[in-house]
C-alpha positions in Angstrom: -35.1 17.6 3.6 -33.2 18.9 6.6 -35.1 22.1 6.5 -38.3 20.2 7.2 -37.0 19.0 10.6 -38.1 20.7 13.8 -36.1 23.9 14.2 -35.2 23.5 17.8 -34.0 19.9 17.1 -31.8 21.1 14.3 -30.4 23.9 16.5 -29.6 21.4 19.3 -27.9 18.9 17.0 -25.9 21.6 15.1 -25.0 23.5 18.2 -24.3 20.8 20.8 -23.8 17.4 19.1 -22.0 17.9 15.8 -19.3 20.1 17.3 -18.2 17.2 19.5 -16.6 15.5 16.4 -13.8 18.1 16.4 -12.3 16.0 19.3 -12.0 12.8 17.2 -9.3 11.6 14.8 -9.0 13.0 11.3 -11.2 10.2 9.8 -14.1 11.1 12.1 -14.2 14.9 12.1 -17.2 17.1 11.5 -17.0 16.7 7.7 -17.5 12.9 8.3 -20.6 13.2 10.4 -22.1 15.8 8.0 -21.6 13.4 5.1 -23.2 10.6 7.0 -26.2 12.9 7.9 -26.6 14.0 4.2 -26.3 10.4 2.9 -28.7 9.1 5.6 -31.4 11.7 4.6 -30.9 10.9 1.0 -31.4 7.1 1.6 -34.4 7.8 3.9 -36.3 9.3 1.0 -36.8 5.7 -0.4 -38.5 4.5 2.8 -41.4 5.2 5.0 -39.4 6.4 8.0 -39.3 9.2 10.6 -36.8 11.6 9.1 -36.1 13.3 12.4 -35.1 9.9 13.8 -32.8 9.3 10.8 -31.2 12.7 11.3 -30.5 12.2 15.0 -29.2 8.6 14.5 -26.7 9.8 12.0 -25.6 12.8 14.2 -24.9 10.5 17.2 -23.5 7.5 15.4 -19.8 8.0 16.3 -20.0 10.0 19.5 -18.8 6.9 21.4 -15.3 7.5 20.0 -14.9 9.6 23.1 -14.2 6.3 24.9 -12.2 4.6 22.2 -12.8 2.8 18.9 -13.5 -0.8 19.9 -16.9 -0.3 21.5 -17.8 3.1 20.1 -21.0 1.9 18.5 -22.3 0.7 21.9 -21.2 3.8 23.7 -22.7 6.0 21.0 -26.1 4.3 21.5 -25.9 4.8 25.2 -25.1 8.5 24.8 -28.2 9.0 22.7 -30.4 7.0 25.0 -29.2 9.0 28.1 -29.6 12.4 26.4 -32.7 13.8 28.2 -33.0 16.7 25.8 -34.0 14.3 23.0 -37.2 13.4 25.0 -38.6 16.8 23.9 -39.1 15.2 20.4 -39.0 11.4 20.8 -40.8 8.7 22.8 -39.0 6.0 24.8 -39.8 3.5 22.1 -38.3 5.7 19.4 -35.2 6.4 21.5 -34.6 2.6 22.0 -35.0 2.0 18.3 -32.5 4.8 17.6 -30.1 3.4 20.1 -30.3 0.0 18.4 -29.7 1.5 15.0 -26.5 3.1 16.2 -25.3 -0.1 17.8 -25.9 -1.9 14.5 -24.1 0.5 12.2 -20.5 -0.8 12.7 -19.2 -2.4 9.5 -17.6 -5.3 11.3 -20.9 -6.4 12.8 -21.7 -9.9 11.6 -25.5 -9.6 12.0 -27.7 -7.5 9.8 -29.1 -4.3 11.4 -32.3 -4.9 13.3 -34.3 -2.2 11.6 -34.4 -0.1 8.5 -33.0 2.8 10.6 -29.9 0.7 11.3 -29.5 -0.2 7.7 -29.7 3.4 6.6 -27.0 4.7 8.9 -24.8 1.6 8.3 -25.0 2.2 4.6 -24.6 6.0 4.9 -21.5 5.4 7.1 -19.9 3.4 4.3 -19.8 6.3 1.8 -17.5 4.4 -0.5 -15.5 7.0 -2.4 -12.1 5.5 -3.3 -10.1 8.7 -2.7 -11.9 9.5 0.6 -11.8 5.9 1.8 -8.1 5.6 1.1 -7.3 8.9 2.7 -9.3 8.1 5.8 -7.5 4.7 6.1 -4.1 6.5 6.0 -5.3 9.1 8.5 -6.5 6.4 10.9 -3.2 4.6 10.8 -1.2 7.8 11.5 -3.5 8.8 14.3 -3.8 5.5 16.1 -0.4 3.9 15.3 2.1 6.9 15.3 4.9 4.5 16.3 4.8 2.7 12.9 7.2 3.7 10.1 6.0 4.2 6.5 6.5 0.5 5.5 4.5 -0.6 8.5 1.8 1.9 7.8 1.5 0.6 4.3 1.2 -3.0 5.5 -1.6 -2.0 7.9 -3.3 0.1 5.2 -3.2 -2.8 2.7 -4.4 -5.4 5.3 -7.3 -3.2 6.3 -8.5 -2.7 2.8 -8.2 -6.4 2.0 -10.1 -7.5 5.1 -12.9 -4.9 4.7 -13.4 -4.2 1.0 -12.2 -7.2 -1.1 -14.5 -10.0 -2.1 -15.4 -11.9 1.1 -14.5 -8.9 3.3 -16.5 -8.0 6.3 -18.2 -4.9 4.7 -21.8 -5.5 3.9 -24.1 -3.2 1.9 -27.8 -3.0 2.9 -29.6 -0.4 0.8 -30.0 -1.2 -2.9 -30.7 2.5 -3.7 -27.2 3.5 -2.5 -24.4 4.3 -5.0 -22.0 2.2 -2.9 -22.1 -0.9 -5.0 -20.6 0.7 -8.1 -18.0 2.6 -6.0 -17.1 -0.6 -4.2 -16.3 -2.3 -7.5 -14.1 0.7 -8.4 -12.3 0.5 -5.1 -11.7 -3.2 -5.5 -10.2 -2.7 -8.9 -7.7 -0.2 -7.3 -6.9 -2.5 -4.4 -6.1 -5.3 -6.9 -3.5 -3.1 -8.6 -0.6 -3.2 -6.2 1.5 -0.6 -8.0 -1.3 1.9 -8.3 -2.3 1.3 -4.7 1.2 1.9 -3.4 1.4 5.1 -5.5 -1.8 6.4 -4.0 -0.7 5.5 -0.5 2.6 7.3 -1.0 0.8 10.5 -2.2 -1.7 10.4 0.7 0.9 9.6 3.3 3.1 12.5 2.3 0.1 14.9 2.1 -0.9 13.9 5.6 2.6 14.4 7.0 2.7 17.8 5.3 -0.7 18.8 6.6 -2.3 19.1 3.1 
């Protein structure tokens, strides 16, 4: 599907936008944005949407991390809207819709995304793969709370998983065609097994410290 996008747009995104992710924490590197792009395009095939818009929304969705985590979704939307180069391919109305989709992608948002574009990128950003999700959670803790010792890191790790992924957690899934529902059930089963969860944490923690 990506090969059907305008060549100059692809060149711009791949040459100027995606490389910016190298400056972010380990959980939000180039491999993350590429996965979100791939998953967004996959989900887009189920809807009557502008694929170029989906592609760009996914590419820009975490750029706001350059100003910190808390409001990154708002900053990311602003970065997209202020990028004059995008006006070669999109109207003001499209750019505004794309900005809103990015603002709506954050998992902790209490309101549903305002458009199908927001639902697509929000769902794609979930990419619930137990191993990847747990590794990214460890990476985030080590990157943002380096002063914590191993016991404190595990406590943060466990609390984050509980608050986000367990029944009643703030994570919401929006696209029924996504594979995330089954993967979420698998992850919840692992979270409920304290011994197994601790074993996985210990492995990932050591691997990260050793740079594996």
